N, CA, C and O atoms as a CHARMM CRD file, in Angstrom:
* protein
*
  240
    1    1 MET  N     -9.21900 123.88900  98.42900 PROA 1      0.00000
    2    1 MET  CA    -8.99000 124.42000  99.75300 PROA 1      0.00000
    3    1 MET  C     -9.89900 123.75000 100.78300 PROA 1      0.00000
    4    1 MET  O     -9.51300 123.58600 101.94100 PROA 1      0.00000
    5    2 TRP  N    -11.10600 123.36200 100.36100 PROA 2      0.00000
    6    2 TRP  CA   -12.03000 122.73900 101.31300 PROA 2      0.00000
    7    2 TRP  C    -11.51900 121.38900 101.78100 PROA 2      0.00000
    8    2 TRP  O    -11.72900 121.00900 102.93300 PROA 2      0.00000
    9    3 ARG  N    -10.85000 120.66100 100.89600 PROA 3      0.00000
   10    3 ARG  CA   -10.29500 119.36900 101.29900 PROA 3      0.00000
   11    3 ARG  C     -9.19700 119.56700 102.33200 PROA 3      0.00000
   12    3 ARG  O     -9.12600 118.83900 103.32200 PROA 3      0.00000
   13    4 LEU  N     -8.33600 120.56200 102.09400 PROA 4      0.00000
   14    4 LEU  CA    -7.27700 120.88200 103.04900 PROA 4      0.00000
   15    4 LEU  C     -7.86700 121.29500 104.39200 PROA 4      0.00000
   16    4 LEU  O     -7.39400 120.85600 105.44000 PROA 4      0.00000
   17    5 ALA  N     -8.88900 122.12800 104.36500 PROA 5      0.00000
   18    5 ALA  CA    -9.52600 122.57800 105.60600 PROA 5      0.00000
   19    5 ALA  C    -10.18200 121.41200 106.33900 PROA 5      0.00000
   20    5 ALA  O    -10.15900 121.36400 107.56900 PROA 5      0.00000
   21    6 GLY  N    -10.76400 120.47700 105.60200 PROA 6      0.00000
   22    6 GLY  CA   -11.37700 119.32800 106.24000 PROA 6      0.00000
   23    6 GLY  C    -10.36600 118.43800 106.95000 PROA 6      0.00000
   24    6 GLY  O    -10.61100 117.96900 108.06200 PROA 6      0.00000
   25    7 ILE  N     -9.23800 118.21200 106.30500 PROA 7      0.00000
   26    7 ILE  CA    -8.18200 117.40300 106.91700 PROA 7      0.00000
   27    7 ILE  C     -7.59000 118.11600 108.12500 PROA 7      0.00000
   28    7 ILE  O     -7.35800 117.49700 109.16300 PROA 7      0.00000
   29    8 LEU  N     -7.34800 119.41100 107.99000 PROA 8      0.00000
   30    8 LEU  CA    -6.80500 120.17100 109.10900 PROA 8      0.00000
   31    8 LEU  C     -7.77500 120.21500 110.28300 PROA 8      0.00000
   32    8 LEU  O     -7.35900 120.19400 111.44100 PROA 8      0.00000
   33    9 HSD  N     -9.06900 120.27600 109.98000 PROA 9      0.00000
   34    9 HSD  CA   -10.06200 120.36300 111.05200 PROA 9      0.00000
   35    9 HSD  C    -10.08000 119.09500 111.90800 PROA 9      0.00000
   36    9 HSD  O    -10.35000 119.15200 113.10800 PROA 9      0.00000
   37   10 LEU  N     -9.79300 117.96600 111.29300 PROA 10     0.00000
   38   10 LEU  CA    -9.71200 116.73000 112.07700 PROA 10     0.00000
   39   10 LEU  C     -8.66700 116.85000 113.17500 PROA 10     0.00000
   40   10 LEU  O     -8.91000 116.44900 114.31400 PROA 10     0.00000
   41   11 PHE  N     -7.52300 117.39200 112.84400 PROA 11     0.00000
   42   11 PHE  CA    -6.44000 117.49400 113.80600 PROA 11     0.00000
   43   11 PHE  C     -6.60400 118.68600 114.74700 PROA 11     0.00000
   44   11 PHE  O     -6.43000 118.55300 115.95800 PROA 11     0.00000
   45   12 ILE  N     -6.93400 119.83200 114.19800 PROA 12     0.00000
   46   12 ILE  CA    -7.07000 121.03500 115.02000 PROA 12     0.00000
   47   12 ILE  C     -8.27300 120.91400 115.95700 PROA 12     0.00000
   48   12 ILE  O     -8.19500 121.31300 117.11900 PROA 12     0.00000
   49   13 GLY  N     -9.37600 120.37200 115.46400 PROA 13     0.00000
   50   13 GLY  CA   -10.56900 120.22000 116.28400 PROA 13     0.00000
   51   13 GLY  C    -10.35300 119.28300 117.46100 PROA 13     0.00000
   52   13 GLY  O    -10.75200 119.58400 118.58700 PROA 13     0.00000
   53   14 SER  N     -9.72700 118.15800 117.19800 PROA 14     0.00000
   54   14 SER  CA    -9.49600 117.21200 118.29900 PROA 14     0.00000
   55   14 SER  C     -8.47900 117.75400 119.29300 PROA 14     0.00000
   56   14 SER  O     -8.59100 117.50800 120.49400 PROA 14     0.00000
   57   15 THR  N     -7.49000 118.48800 118.80000 PROA 15     0.00000
   58   15 THR  CA    -6.49000 119.06600 119.69400 PROA 15     0.00000
   59   15 THR  C     -7.10400 120.13400 120.60000 PROA 15     0.00000
   60   15 THR  O     -6.86900 120.13000 121.80900 PROA 15     0.00000
   61   16 LEU  N     -7.87500 121.03100 120.03400 PROA 16     0.00000
   62   16 LEU  CA    -8.48300 122.09400 120.84300 PROA 16     0.00000
   63   16 LEU  C     -9.55800 121.55400 121.77500 PROA 16     0.00000
   64   16 LEU  O     -9.68200 122.01800 122.90900 PROA 16     0.00000
   65   17 ALA  N    -10.33600 120.58000 121.31400 PROA 17     0.00000
   66   17 ALA  CA   -11.35000 119.98600 122.19400 PROA 17     0.00000
   67   17 ALA  C    -10.68300 119.24400 123.34600 PROA 17     0.00000
   68   17 ALA  O    -11.13600 119.34100 124.48600 PROA 17     0.00000
   69   18 GLY  N     -9.61800 118.50900 123.06400 PROA 18     0.00000
   70   18 GLY  CA    -8.89200 117.80800 124.11800 PROA 18     0.00000
   71   18 GLY  C     -8.25000 118.75700 125.10400 PROA 18     0.00000
   72   18 GLY  O     -8.26500 118.51100 126.31000 PROA 18     0.00000
   73   19 SER  N     -7.68600 119.84000 124.60000 PROA 19     0.00000
   74   19 SER  CA    -7.08400 120.83600 125.48700 PROA 19     0.00000
   75   19 SER  C     -8.13600 121.50600 126.35900 PROA 19     0.00000
   76   19 SER  O     -7.89000 121.78100 127.53300 PROA 19     0.00000
   77   20 ALA  N     -9.30100 121.76600 125.79100 PROA 20     0.00000
   78   20 ALA  CA   -10.38100 122.37200 126.57700 PROA 20     0.00000
   79   20 ALA  C    -10.88800 121.40600 127.65000 PROA 20     0.00000
   80   20 ALA  O    -11.22400 121.83000 128.75500 PROA 20     0.00000
   81   21 ILE  N    -10.94400 120.12800 127.33400 PROA 21     0.00000
   82   21 ILE  CA   -11.36300 119.13900 128.33500 PROA 21     0.00000
   83   21 ILE  C    -10.35600 119.06700 129.46700 PROA 21     0.00000
   84   21 ILE  O    -10.74100 119.02600 130.63600 PROA 21     0.00000
   85   22 ILE  N     -9.08400 119.05200 129.14100 PROA 22     0.00000
   86   22 ILE  CA    -8.05300 119.02000 130.18000 PROA 22     0.00000
   87   22 ILE  C     -8.12300 120.27200 131.04700 PROA 22     0.00000
   88   22 ILE  O     -7.99300 120.18900 132.26800 PROA 22     0.00000
   89   23 ALA  N     -8.33100 121.43800 130.41800 PROA 23     0.00000
   90   23 ALA  CA    -8.45400 122.67500 131.18500 PROA 23     0.00000
   91   23 ALA  C     -9.67100 122.63200 132.10700 PROA 23     0.00000
   92   23 ALA  O     -9.60200 123.09600 133.24500 PROA 23     0.00000
   93   24 ALA  N    -10.77500 122.08500 131.62800 PROA 24     0.00000
   94   24 ALA  CA   -11.97600 121.98400 132.45800 PROA 24     0.00000
   95   24 ALA  C    -11.74300 121.04600 133.64000 PROA 24     0.00000
   96   24 ALA  O    -12.18300 121.32700 134.75400 PROA 24     0.00000
   97   25 LEU  N    -11.05900 119.94500 133.40000 PROA 25     0.00000
   98   25 LEU  CA   -10.78000 119.01500 134.49100 PROA 25     0.00000
   99   25 LEU  C     -9.84500 119.63200 135.52600 PROA 25     0.00000
  100   25 LEU  O    -10.01800 119.41300 136.72500 PROA 25     0.00000
  101   26 VAL  N     -8.86900 120.39100 135.08000 PROA 26     0.00000
  102   26 VAL  CA    -7.94800 121.04600 136.01400 PROA 26     0.00000
  103   26 VAL  C     -8.67700 122.08900 136.85200 PROA 26     0.00000
  104   26 VAL  O     -8.36900 122.26700 138.03000 PROA 26     0.00000
  105   27 MET  N     -9.64700 122.78200 136.24400 PROA 27     0.00000
  106   27 MET  CA   -10.39900 123.79800 136.97800 PROA 27     0.00000
  107   27 MET  C    -11.46600 123.20200 137.89100 PROA 27     0.00000
  108   27 MET  O    -12.13600 123.93800 138.61500 PROA 27     0.00000
  109   28 GLY  N    -11.63300 121.87900 137.86800 PROA 28     0.00000
  110   28 GLY  CA   -12.56100 121.24000 138.77800 PROA 28     0.00000
  111   28 GLY  C    -13.92200 120.91500 138.19800 PROA 28     0.00000
  112   28 GLY  O    -14.79700 120.44500 138.92500 PROA 28     0.00000
  113   29 TYR  N    -14.12900 121.14700 136.92400 PROA 29     0.00000
  114   29 TYR  CA   -15.39700 120.80700 136.28200 PROA 29     0.00000
  115   29 TYR  C    -15.33100 119.34900 135.82300 PROA 29     0.00000
  116   29 TYR  O    -15.15600 119.06600 134.63800 PROA 29     0.00000
  117   30 ASP  N    -15.47100 118.44500 136.76700 PROA 30     0.00000
  118   30 ASP  CA   -15.30800 117.03800 136.44400 PROA 30     0.00000
  119   30 ASP  C    -16.62900 116.29300 136.29300 PROA 30     0.00000
  120   30 ASP  O    -16.65400 115.06200 136.32000 PROA 30     0.00000
  121   31 ASP  N    -17.72300 117.03000 136.13600 PROA 31     0.00000
  122   31 ASP  CA   -18.99100 116.37500 135.87100 PROA 31     0.00000
  123   31 ASP  C    -19.21000 116.27100 134.35800 PROA 31     0.00000
  124   31 ASP  O    -18.44700 116.83500 133.57200 PROA 31     0.00000
  125   32 THR  N    -20.23300 115.56400 133.97000 PROA 32     0.00000
  126   32 THR  CA   -20.48300 115.31500 132.54900 PROA 32     0.00000
  127   32 THR  C    -20.77000 116.59700 131.78500 PROA 32     0.00000
  128   32 THR  O    -20.28900 116.77100 130.66500 PROA 32     0.00000
  129   33 ASN  N    -21.54400 117.48900 132.37100 PROA 33     0.00000
  130   33 ASN  CA   -21.88700 118.73800 131.67200 PROA 33     0.00000
  131   33 ASN  C    -20.65600 119.59600 131.43100 PROA 33     0.00000
  132   33 ASN  O    -20.50800 120.17400 130.35400 PROA 33     0.00000
  133   34 GLY  N    -19.78200 119.68700 132.40300 PROA 34     0.00000
  134   34 GLY  CA   -18.57400 120.49400 132.23900 PROA 34     0.00000
  135   34 GLY  C    -17.67600 119.96500 131.14200 PROA 34     0.00000
  136   34 GLY  O    -17.11800 120.73700 130.36200 PROA 34     0.00000
  137   35 ILE  N    -17.53300 118.65900 131.07800 PROA 35     0.00000
  138   35 ILE  CA   -16.68300 118.05200 130.05400 PROA 35     0.00000
  139   35 ILE  C    -17.30100 118.21300 128.66800 PROA 35     0.00000
  140   35 ILE  O    -16.59200 118.51700 127.70900 PROA 35     0.00000
  141   36 LEU  N    -18.60200 118.01500 128.55100 PROA 36     0.00000
  142   36 LEU  CA   -19.26100 118.16400 127.24900 PROA 36     0.00000
  143   36 LEU  C    -19.23700 119.61000 126.76100 PROA 36     0.00000
  144   36 LEU  O    -19.03500 119.85800 125.57300 PROA 36     0.00000
  145   37 ILE  N    -19.43900 120.55000 127.65600 PROA 37     0.00000
  146   37 ILE  CA   -19.38600 121.96300 127.27600 PROA 37     0.00000
  147   37 ILE  C    -17.98500 122.34600 126.83000 PROA 37     0.00000
  148   37 ILE  O    -17.82200 123.07600 125.85200 PROA 37     0.00000
  149   38 ALA  N    -16.97200 121.85900 127.53900 PROA 38     0.00000
  150   38 ALA  CA   -15.58600 122.15400 127.15300 PROA 38     0.00000
  151   38 ALA  C    -15.25800 121.55100 125.79100 PROA 38     0.00000
  152   38 ALA  O    -14.60100 122.19400 124.97300 PROA 38     0.00000
  153   39 ALA  N    -15.70700 120.33000 125.54100 PROA 39     0.00000
  154   39 ALA  CA   -15.45500 119.69700 124.25100 PROA 39     0.00000
  155   39 ALA  C    -16.16100 120.44900 123.11800 PROA 39     0.00000
  156   39 ALA  O    -15.58400 120.65400 122.05000 PROA 39     0.00000
  157   40 ALA  N    -17.39300 120.85400 123.35400 PROA 40     0.00000
  158   40 ALA  CA   -18.13500 121.59900 122.33600 PROA 40     0.00000
  159   40 ALA  C    -17.51200 122.96900 122.08800 PROA 40     0.00000
  160   40 ALA  O    -17.45000 123.43000 120.94800 PROA 40     0.00000
  161   41 LEU  N    -17.05600 123.61000 123.14500 PROA 41     0.00000
  162   41 LEU  CA   -16.40900 124.91200 122.99500 PROA 41     0.00000
  163   41 LEU  C    -15.12000 124.79200 122.19000 PROA 41     0.00000
  164   41 LEU  O    -14.86200 125.60400 121.30200 PROA 41     0.00000
  165   42 GLY  N    -14.31600 123.78500 122.49600 PROA 42     0.00000
  166   42 GLY  CA   -13.09000 123.57100 121.72200 PROA 42     0.00000
  167   42 GLY  C    -13.37800 123.25700 120.27000 PROA 42     0.00000
  168   42 GLY  O    -12.65500 123.70800 119.38200 PROA 42     0.00000
  169   43 PHE  N    -14.43600 122.48300 120.01600 PROA 43     0.00000
  170   43 PHE  CA   -14.81100 122.14700 118.65200 PROA 43     0.00000
  171   43 PHE  C    -15.26500 123.38100 117.87800 PROA 43     0.00000
  172   43 PHE  O    -14.89700 123.55500 116.71600 PROA 43     0.00000
  173   44 VAL  N    -16.05600 124.23100 118.51100 PROA 44     0.00000
  174   44 VAL  CA   -16.54700 125.44100 117.83700 PROA 44     0.00000
  175   44 VAL  C    -15.40800 126.42500 117.57900 PROA 44     0.00000
  176   44 VAL  O    -15.36100 127.05200 116.52100 PROA 44     0.00000
  177   45 ILE  N    -14.50000 126.56600 118.52600 PROA 45     0.00000
  178   45 ILE  CA   -13.36700 127.47600 118.35400 PROA 45     0.00000
  179   45 ILE  C    -12.43500 126.99400 117.24300 PROA 45     0.00000
  180   45 ILE  O    -11.72300 127.79600 116.63900 PROA 45     0.00000
  181   46 SER  N    -12.43800 125.70100 116.97600 PROA 46     0.00000
  182   46 SER  CA   -11.52200 125.16900 115.96800 PROA 46     0.00000
  183   46 SER  C    -11.91700 125.56200 114.54500 PROA 46     0.00000
  184   46 SER  O    -11.06800 125.51200 113.65500 PROA 46     0.00000
  185   47 PHE  N    -13.14700 125.94200 114.29600 PROA 47     0.00000
  186   47 PHE  CA   -13.54200 126.33100 112.94400 PROA 47     0.00000
  187   47 PHE  C    -12.80000 127.56200 112.43300 PROA 47     0.00000
  188   47 PHE  O    -12.21700 127.50100 111.35000 PROA 47     0.00000
  189   48 PRO  N    -12.79600 128.68400 113.16900 PROA 48     0.00000
  190   48 PRO  CA   -12.02900 129.83400 112.64700 PROA 48     0.00000
  191   48 PRO  C    -10.52100 129.58300 112.63900 PROA 48     0.00000
  192   48 PRO  O     -9.81500 130.08600 111.76500 PROA 48     0.00000
  193   49 VAL  N    -10.03200 128.81700 113.59400 PROA 49     0.00000
  194   49 VAL  CA    -8.60100 128.50500 113.60900 PROA 49     0.00000
  195   49 VAL  C     -8.23300 127.68500 112.38200 PROA 49     0.00000
  196   49 VAL  O     -7.20700 127.93200 111.74800 PROA 49     0.00000
  197   50 THR  N     -9.06700 126.71400 112.04900 PROA 50     0.00000
  198   50 THR  CA    -8.82800 125.89900 110.86000 PROA 50     0.00000
  199   50 THR  C     -8.86300 126.74300 109.60300 PROA 50     0.00000
  200   50 THR  O     -8.03500 126.56400 108.71100 PROA 50     0.00000
  201   51 TRP  N     -9.80800 127.65700 109.52300 PROA 51     0.00000
  202   51 TRP  CA    -9.91700 128.52200 108.35100 PROA 51     0.00000
  203   51 TRP  C     -8.66400 129.38300 108.20000 PROA 51     0.00000
  204   51 TRP  O     -8.15900 129.54500 107.08900 PROA 51     0.00000
  205   52 LEU  N     -8.15900 129.93400 109.29700 PROA 52     0.00000
  206   52 LEU  CA    -6.96200 130.76600 109.22500 PROA 52     0.00000
  207   52 LEU  C     -5.73400 129.95700 108.80700 PROA 52     0.00000
  208   52 LEU  O     -4.94200 130.41400 107.98200 PROA 52     0.00000
  209   53 VAL  N     -5.57400 128.76500 109.37000 PROA 53     0.00000
  210   53 VAL  CA    -4.42400 127.93800 109.02600 PROA 53     0.00000
  211   53 VAL  C     -4.51100 127.47900 107.58100 PROA 53     0.00000
  212   53 VAL  O     -3.50500 127.50500 106.87200 PROA 53     0.00000
  213   54 ALA  N     -5.68900 127.05700 107.12300 PROA 54     0.00000
  214   54 ALA  CA    -5.84300 126.60800 105.73300 PROA 54     0.00000
  215   54 ALA  C     -5.59800 127.74900 104.76600 PROA 54     0.00000
  216   54 ALA  O     -4.98700 127.55100 103.71600 PROA 54     0.00000
  217   55 ARG  N     -6.06000 128.92200 105.10000 PROA 55     0.00000
  218   55 ARG  CA    -5.84200 130.06800 104.22000 PROA 55     0.00000
  219   55 ARG  C     -4.35900 130.41800 104.10700 PROA 55     0.00000
  220   55 ARG  O     -3.87100 130.73500 103.02200 PROA 55     0.00000
  221   56 GLN  N     -3.65100 130.36000 105.22300 PROA 56     0.00000
  222   56 GLN  CA    -2.20600 130.64200 105.20600 PROA 56     0.00000
  223   56 GLN  C     -1.45400 129.58300 104.39600 PROA 56     0.00000
  224   56 GLN  O     -0.54200 129.91200 103.63900 PROA 56     0.00000
  225   57 LEU  N     -1.83000 128.32900 104.55300 PROA 57     0.00000
  226   57 LEU  CA    -1.14900 127.26500 103.79600 PROA 57     0.00000
  227   57 LEU  C     -1.49200 127.32500 102.31600 PROA 57     0.00000
  228   57 LEU  O     -0.63800 127.03000 101.48100 PROA 57     0.00000
  229   58 TRP  N     -2.71800 127.69800 101.97100 PROA 58     0.00000
  230   58 TRP  CA    -3.14000 127.74600 100.58700 PROA 58     0.00000
  231   58 TRP  C     -2.46200 128.89000  99.84100 PROA 58     0.00000
  232   58 TRP  O     -2.19300 128.76700  98.64600 PROA 58     0.00000
  233   59 GLN  N     -2.18500 129.98600 100.51400 PROA 59     0.00000
  234   59 GLN  CA    -1.57300 131.14600  99.86800 PROA 59     0.00000
  235   59 GLN  C     -0.10600 130.93300  99.55100 PROA 59     0.00000
  236   59 GLN  O      0.42700 131.57100  98.64300 PROA 59     0.00000
  237   60 GLU  N      0.55500 130.04700 100.28300 PROA 60     0.00000
  238   60 GLU  CA     1.98600 129.86800 100.07100 PROA 60     0.00000
  239   60 GLU  C      2.28500 128.83200  99.03500 PROA 60     0.00000
  240   60 GLU  O      3.45200 128.56700  98.74500 PROA 60     0.00000
């Protein structure tokens, strides 16, 4: 399951971090700190999302 979660995290983490960066840019946070905080927030949020998706895929 850890291998599956690791592979999924590559995709889910980059997707959520990218979406958070785009949201930050749309809201006007176009400085370096705003972009880095948005990327870190998306990366941190991707851990529980990855765990939930991997668990659902592993059970089926």
